[in-house]
C-alpha positions in Angstrom: 12.3 -4.1 31.6 14.7 -1.0 32.6 12.0 2.1 31.6 9.8 -0.3 33.9 12.3 -0.2 36.8 13.3 3.0 36.3 9.7 4.7 36.3 8.8 2.3 39.3 12.0 3.3 41.3 10.8 7.1 40.3 7.5 6.0 41.8 8.5 4.9 45.0 11.3 7.6 45.8 9.0 10.5 45.2 6.5 9.1 46.7 7.9 8.2 50.2 9.6 11.3 50.4 6.6 13.0 49.6 4.2 10.8 52.1 7.7 11.4 54.3 6.4 9.1 56.8 8.9 9.6 59.1 7.9 13.1 59.2 4.6 12.3 60.1 6.0 9.7 62.6 6.6 12.1 65.4 3.6 14.2 64.7 1.7 10.4 64.8 3.5 9.6 68.3 2.3 13.3 69.9 -1.1 12.8 68.8 -1.4 9.7 69.8 0.3 10.1 72.6 -2.4 9.3 75.5 -3.9 6.2 73.6 -2.4 2.6 74.3 -0.7 0.6 71.0 -3.9 -1.3 70.5 -5.3 2.0 70.0 -2.4 3.5 68.1 -2.1 0.5 65.6 -5.7 0.8 64.9 -4.9 4.5 63.8 -2.3 4.5 61.7 -3.7 1.4 60.2 -6.8 2.9 59.4 -4.6 6.1 58.3 -2.6 4.3 55.6 -5.5 2.0 54.3 -7.5 5.8 53.7 -4.5 7.3 52.2 -4.1 4.3 49.7 -7.4 4.7 48.5 -7.6 8.8 47.9 -4.5 8.1 46.3 -5.7 5.4 43.8 -8.6 7.2 42.9 -7.3 11.0 42.5 -4.7 8.9 40.1 -6.5 7.3 37.9 -9.4 9.8 38.0 -7.3 12.8 37.8 -7.1 12.6 33.8 -11.1 13.3 33.8 -10.4 16.1 36.9 -8.0 17.9 34.2 -10.8 17.3 31.6 -13.8 18.1 33.3 -11.8 22.0 34.4 -10.1 22.5 31.1 -6.8 21.9 33.1 -3.6 20.9 31.5 -1.8 18.5 32.9 1.7 21.2 32.2 0.0 23.7 34.6 -0.9 21.2 37.4 3.1 20.1 36.9 3.9 23.7 38.1 1.5 24.2 40.5 3.1 20.7 42.2 5.7 22.4 41.8 4.7 25.4 44.0 2.7 22.9 46.3 6.3 20.4 46.6 8.2 23.5 47.5 6.5 24.6 50.0 5.8 21.8 51.9 9.5 20.7 51.6 9.7 24.5 53.3 7.6 23.1 56.1 9.4 19.9 56.6 11.9 22.2 58.0 10.0 23.7 60.6 8.5 21.4 61.8 6.2 22.1 64.6 4.3 19.4 67.2 1.8 20.2 69.4 0.3 17.5 72.4 -3.6 16.3 72.3 -5.2 15.0 75.5 -7.7 12.6 74.8 -10.7 11.8 78.0 -11.1 7.6 78.0 -14.4 8.7 76.9 -13.2 10.2 73.4 -10.8 7.5 72.1 -13.2 5.6 69.8 -14.3 8.7 68.5 -10.6 10.3 68.9 -9.4 7.5 66.9 -11.8 7.6 64.0 -11.1 11.0 63.7 -7.4 11.7 63.4 -7.0 8.6 61.6 -8.6 10.2 58.4 -8.4 13.9 58.8 -5.5 15.4 59.9 -3.2 11.6 59.6 -4.9 10.1 56.3 -5.9 13.9 55.5 -3.7 15.6 54.5 -0.3 15.2 56.1 0.3 11.2 54.6 -2.2 11.8 51.9 -2.2 16.0 50.9 -1.0 17.9 48.0 1.4 16.5 47.5 1.0 13.2 46.9 -2.0 13.6 45.0 -0.5 15.7 42.5 1.9 13.5 42.3 -0.4 10.3 41.4 -1.8 12.5 38.9 1.1 13.1 37.3 2.8 9.9 37.9 -0.1 8.4 35.8 -0.5 10.6 33.4 3.3 9.4 32.7 2.4 5.9 33.2 2.0 4.9 29.4 1.4 1.6 29.8 -0.6 -1.4 31.9 2.7 -2.1 33.5 4.1 0.9 34.5 0.1 1.9 35.6 1.0 -1.6 37.9 3.7 -0.9 38.8 2.6 2.8 40.0 -0.2 1.0 42.4 2.2 -1.5 43.7 4.7 1.2 44.8 2.2 3.2 46.5 0.9 0.3 48.0 4.6 -0.5 49.2 4.7 3.2 50.2 1.7 2.8 52.4 2.9 -0.6 54.0 6.3 1.3 55.1 4.7 3.8 56.6 2.0 1.8 58.7 4.9 -0.5 59.5 6.7 3.1 60.4 3.9 4.4 62.6 3.3 0.7 64.1 6.7 1.3 65.4 6.8 4.6 65.5 7.5 4.6 69.4 10.9 2.7 69.0 12.1 4.2 66.0 11.8 7.7 68.3 13.7 6.0 70.8 16.6 4.8 68.8 16.9 8.0 66.4 16.4 10.7 69.0 14.5 13.8 68.6 18.2 14.8 66.7 18.2 12.1 64.4 14.8 12.7 63.8 14.8 16.2 63.0 17.3 15.3 60.6 15.2 13.1 58.9 13.1 16.0 58.3 15.1 18.0 57.1 16.8 15.9 54.6 13.4 14.6 53.5 12.2 18.7 52.4 15.4 18.7 51.6 15.0 16.0 48.5 11.3 17.0 48.1 12.4 20.4 47.6 14.6 18.7 44.6 11.6 17.6 43.6 9.7 21.1 43.8 12.3 22.2 41.4 12.5 19.2 38.4 8.4 19.3 38.1 8.3 22.7 37.7 10.5 23.9 35.1 9.3 20.2 33.2 5.7 21.6 33.4 7.1 25.2 32.5 9.3 23.9 29.4 6.5 23.2 26.7 5.1 27.0 27.1 9.0 28.4 27.1 9.2 26.9 24.1 5.5 27.8 22.5 6.1 31.2 23.6 9.3 31.6 21.9 7.4 29.2 18.4 
């Protein structure tokens, strides 16, 4: 039971920091600044659902891709560590750009940005997908696999709630608070990157020594 709980905690924290809804929030607000609350809510909901489906599909089918292309999990851990580290650096240097939308283009704009770039790659980016595949590899029981899916669903629910309440949260935290949160998330992702990199590198080093 303790092993499952610790796995669930690791799954939740890793996905939350890599998806980083607090870091996505100011970007979401900027891209939806010309929309009303109804369209903003619709955008957040669709982006969260698309992200959840994508992560779950990759977590279960990722191993098939590995076998098809002859890729080892350890290699993917190393690449994932590099991706996470770059993502962490990007979080420390995030830049936002405002988007103007005409009334006649709002519907198509909501459909476009909710899938790309909000769902993919901002919410469900390379880091989250890599984490899904690696965590599923570590989920060596049905219970852990269920916990992994539940963790992803909880993170996606939190992501939706944060994006839905983004205007209030941004006003509460202020620009300084948002910058602090983004940099904190960036540091956490960089720490996860180091762990992934060396956990993937260790088997190769051991084989070289032998």
